[in-house]
C-alpha positions as CSV (number, residue, x, y, z in Angstrom):
1,M,8.5,-9.2,-13.6
2,K,9.6,-8.8,-10.0
3,Y,8.0,-10.7,-7.1
4,Y,6.4,-7.6,-5.5
5,Q,4.8,-6.7,-8.8
6,K,3.2,-10.1,-8.9
7,L,1.9,-9.5,-5.4
8,I,0.4,-6.1,-6.5
9,I,-1.4,-7.8,-9.4
10,K,-2.8,-10.4,-7.1
11,L,-3.9,-7.7,-4.7
12,N,-5.7,-5.8,-7.5
13,I,-7.5,-9.0,-8.6
14,N,-8.7,-9.6,-5.0
15,L,-9.5,-6.0,-4.2
16,R,-13.2,-6.5,-4.6
17,F,-13.2,-9.3,-1.9
18,I,-11.1,-7.2,0.4
19,K,-13.5,-4.2,0.1
20,E,-16.5,-6.5,0.7
21,Y,-14.8,-8.0,3.8
22,M,-13.9,-4.5,5.2
23,W,-17.5,-3.4,4.7
24,I,-18.8,-6.4,6.6
25,A,-16.2,-6.0,9.3
26,G,-16.9,-2.3,9.7
27,H,-20.6,-3.0,10.3
28,E,-19.7,-5.7,12.8
29,V,-17.6,-3.1,14.8
30,D,-20.5,-0.6,15.1
31,A,-23.4,-0.5,12.6
32,S,-25.0,2.6,13.9
33,N,-22.0,4.9,14.4
34,R,-20.4,6.0,11.1
35,I,-17.4,7.8,12.8
36,V,-16.4,4.6,14.6
37,R,-16.5,2.7,11.3
38,L,-14.4,5.3,9.6
39,F,-11.9,5.2,12.4
40,F,-11.8,1.4,12.1
41,Y,-11.3,1.6,8.3
42,G,-8.5,4.2,8.7
43,F,-6.8,2.2,11.4
44,V,-6.8,-1.0,9.4
45,S,-5.7,0.8,6.2
46,F,-2.9,2.6,8.0
47,T,-1.7,-0.7,9.6
48,F,-1.8,-2.5,6.2
49,F,0.1,0.3,4.3
50,S,2.7,0.6,7.1
51,M,3.3,-3.1,6.9
52,M,3.6,-3.0,3.1
53,T,6.0,-0.1,3.4
54,M,8.2,-2.0,5.8
55,V,8.2,-5.0,3.5
56,F,9.2,-2.9,0.5
57,L,12.0,-1.3,2.5
58,L,13.3,-4.6,3.6
59,M,13.2,-6.0,0.0
60,S,15.1,-3.1,-1.4
């Protein structure tokens, strides 16, 4: 099993904790404005997936 596959398995195990943290962080940003929270979630998700894409490209 390759190293990045082990990372994906660990990420899947901890996905519940990541979702809970994102929910709390989104409400810390702005609890009353849903659009701001959705923008925050999208920005963080885009940043994370961009970083993961760069890591996979560098590893290949």
